[in-house]
N, C-alpha and C positions, 0 to 999 in steps of 0.2 A: 504494500500500500504506500502511495507517495506521501511525502511529508506535507502536512497541511500548512498552507501559507496563511500567515496572519494578515488580516486586512488593516492597512494603516490609513487612518483618516488624514486627509490633507488639511493642514491648518493654513488659513490665509496669512500671507506675509504682511508684516506691518510696513507702512511706508517708511522710507529712509529718513524723511524729513517730517517732523510733526507739523500739522497744520492747525490753524486756529479754528475754533468752533464756527460753523457756518460757511467756511471757505468753499466747501464742495457745493453748497447751494448757490453761492455766487458764480462759480464756474458753470454750473448747470444752467442757470438762468441769466447769464451775463447779458444776453440780448435785451432783456427787460431793463437793465441798468444803463444801457448806452444812452438812451434819450430820456432825460428826466425833466423835460420842459413842462410836463404836466404838473410838476410839483412847485413850479414858480408861481408866485402870486403876481397879480397885475400891478400892484403898487410898488413892488421892489425897485424897478428902474427909476421911478420918480423919486422915491425916498433916497436911493443911492446917489442920484444926481444932485439932490438937495444937500446931502451930507458932503459931497465933493465940493459943491459951491461954498459951503461954510468953511471947509478946510482950506480952500484956495483963498478966501477972504482973510483968513487968519494967517496966511502965508506959511502953512505947515506942510511938510511932506507926508506921504503915506507912512513912511517908516517912523517918523516922529509921533504921529497920531497912534499908530499901532503899538508902539512901545509905551506910550502914555496910557493907553487903554488896556494893555496886557494881551494884545493879539499879535499874530504874525502878519507880515506884509501881504501875502497872497490872500488871506481872509478879508482884509480891508479892501483890497482891489476887487475881489468878487462881490463884496457887499456894495461898493460904489457903482459897479457896472450892472447891478441888479441880478446877478447870478445866485445870490444868497438871500434868503428871507431872514430878516432880523427880528429877534425878540425885543420886547420893550426894554428889558434890562440892558440889552446890547446897545440899543439906540441911546439910552441914558449914559452909558459908559463912553460912547463915542462923543456925545455932546460935551461931556465933562472933559474929555481929552482935548477936544477942539477949543474949549473955553466958550461955548455957546449955550444958550438956554432954549426952552421949548418955543418961546415967541419968535426967536430968530429962525428956528427950524420951520415954523409955520410960514413965516415970510418967504423963506427960501423955497418951500414947496410951492407956494403961489407963483413965485417968479419962474420956477422951472416949468410948471404947467403952462404958463403963458408964453414961454419962449417957443416951445414946440409941442403942441397938444397931440400931434400924431405919434409921439414916442411913448405913449402911456402904456 
């Protein structure tokens, strides 16, 4: 009688590099993440241009305002271009870093909307 062969269960190999949780979902559904325009609000560009106008009036650079507010430069750039939605606390931090108040922001918003209403 031939010797009985033991059946060996194959164990899946672990990846060589550990990935963060959810990384596989991102890879699987990355097409959904490419175009996130649907997540932008319509007021972001107007608010961002108003903040940029206030910053320019104060003669500050993006780097100076970002450092004063505790942000990095690219974040402020995206906020001013309308690519980022800003929370109320973030708007207040930026106004404090610029040295402006809410009345000046309201005036800047009116000026920006009057300059080019098509860019809303």
